[in-house]
C-alpha positions in Angstrom: -31.7 -100.0 163.3 -32.7 -101.8 160.1 -30.1 -102.0 157.3 -31.3 -100.5 154.0 -31.3 -102.9 151.0 -29.3 -101.7 148.1 -32.2 -102.8 145.9 -34.4 -100.2 147.5 -33.1 -96.8 146.7 -33.2 -94.0 149.4 -35.9 -91.5 148.3 -35.9 -87.9 149.5 -38.7 -85.3 149.5 -37.4 -81.8 149.2 -38.7 -78.4 150.2 -37.1 -75.2 148.9 -38.0 -71.8 150.5 -37.7 -68.3 149.1 -34.6 -67.5 151.2 -32.6 -70.4 149.6 -32.9 -73.0 152.3 -33.6 -76.6 151.5 -35.0 -79.4 153.7 -34.5 -83.0 152.7 -36.8 -85.7 154.2 -35.3 -89.2 153.4 -37.4 -92.3 153.7 -35.1 -94.5 155.8 -34.2 -95.3 159.4 -30.6 -95.1 160.6 -28.3 -94.2 163.3 -28.5 -90.5 163.9 -24.8 -90.3 164.7 -23.7 -91.8 161.3 -26.5 -91.0 158.9 -25.7 -88.2 156.5 -26.7 -86.6 153.1 -24.0 -85.3 150.8 -24.4 -82.8 148.0 -21.5 -83.1 145.4 -20.8 -80.5 142.8 -20.8 -82.1 139.3 -18.0 -79.9 138.0 -15.5 -80.1 140.9 -14.4 -81.7 144.1 -16.7 -79.5 146.3 -19.1 -81.2 148.6 -21.4 -80.4 151.5 -22.2 -83.0 154.2 -25.4 -82.6 156.1 -26.3 -84.8 159.2 -29.6 -86.7 158.9 -31.6 -86.6 162.1 -34.8 -88.5 163.0 -37.9 -86.5 161.9 -40.9 -88.9 162.0 -41.2 -92.7 162.0 -39.2 -94.0 159.0 -38.0 -90.6 158.0 -34.6 -88.8 158.5 -34.2 -85.0 157.9 -31.3 -82.9 156.7 -31.5 -79.1 156.4 -29.3 -76.9 154.2 -29.7 -73.3 155.5 -29.5 -70.4 153.1 -26.4 -69.2 155.0 -24.4 -72.2 153.6 -22.8 -71.0 150.3 -23.0 -73.3 147.3 -21.1 -72.7 144.0 -23.4 -72.1 141.0 -24.2 -75.3 139.1 -25.6 -78.7 139.7 -25.2 -80.7 142.9 -26.1 -84.4 143.1 -27.5 -85.8 146.3 -26.0 -88.9 148.0 -26.8 -90.5 151.4 -25.6 -93.1 153.8 -27.7 -94.2 156.8 -25.5 -96.9 158.3 -21.8 -97.2 159.2 -21.4 -100.2 157.0 -22.5 -98.6 153.7 -21.0 -96.0 151.5 -22.9 -93.1 150.0 -25.6 -94.0 147.5 -27.5 -91.8 145.0 -30.8 -90.5 146.4 -33.9 -91.0 144.3 -36.2 -88.0 143.9 -39.5 -87.8 145.9 -42.1 -85.1 146.2 -40.8 -81.5 145.8 -42.2 -78.2 147.0 -40.3 -75.4 145.3 -40.7 -71.7 145.8 -40.9 -70.0 142.4 -38.1 -67.5 143.1 -35.7 -69.9 144.9 -32.1 -69.7 143.9 -31.5 -73.3 144.8 -33.9 -75.6 143.0 -34.2 -79.4 143.6 -35.1 -81.5 140.5 -35.3 -85.1 139.3 -32.7 -86.3 136.8 -33.5 -88.5 133.8 -32.4 -91.5 135.9 -34.9 -90.5 138.7 -32.2 -89.2 141.1 -32.3 -86.1 143.2 -30.1 -83.1 142.2 -30.1 -79.4 143.2 -29.5 -76.6 140.7 -27.9 -73.5 142.3 -28.5 -70.3 140.2 -27.0 -67.0 140.8 -29.8 -64.4 141.1 -29.8 -61.4 138.9 -30.0 -58.1 140.7 -33.2 -56.3 140.0 -33.0 -53.4 137.4 -35.1 -50.3 137.3 -37.9 -49.4 139.7 -40.1 -52.5 139.0 -37.2 -55.0 139.1 -37.3 -58.5 137.6 -36.3 -61.8 139.1 -34.2 -64.3 137.1 -31.0 -66.2 137.0 -27.6 -65.4 135.5 -26.5 -67.3 132.4 -23.0 -67.2 130.9 -22.6 -66.1 127.3 -20.6 -69.0 125.7 -18.4 -66.4 124.0 -17.6 -64.4 127.2 -14.1 -64.8 128.8 -13.7 -67.4 131.5 -13.9 -66.3 135.1 -11.3 -67.4 137.6 -13.9 -68.2 140.3 -17.5 -69.4 140.1 -20.0 -67.3 142.0 -21.9 -68.9 144.9 -25.5 -68.7 145.9 
C-alpha cells in the first residue's frame, strides 16, 4: 500500500445512470478494508459512507445504488484511502451523466466533486415532461426535505 500525498488530491471519475445510481472511480490505491468515500449533505449532518474496493490497477470504486435514499440538495464528496489519514475533499474527474438522472455529479468552482440530488417532477398529461422540483421562495417551509 502506497500512502497518498496530501499535495496530490484524490480524483474521482463518476458515472450516473438513468435509475439514479452513481459509480465513483477514485485514482488511488489503498487498503480495501479501510478505504471509503463519504457523501456529506451541505445543509445538515447527514452523510453516506461507501466502501472503496479495488477496481483496476491504481483505481478504487464505490457504488451508490439508486435504492439508497439521499435528501434533496447538494452532497460533497470526501475520501480516505488509509487508516492514518482523515477524509479529504475529492477532486472532480471525468463524468458521464444520464440526461434524466435525479442525482447529478458536478465540479465545484474549486474543482471538487459534488452531487446534486433533485426531486423528480411527476409527469403531467399524456405526453409527460421530465424536470426537477424547485421551491418557490415565498412558499411555506416544509418540515422534512424530500429524498431522491
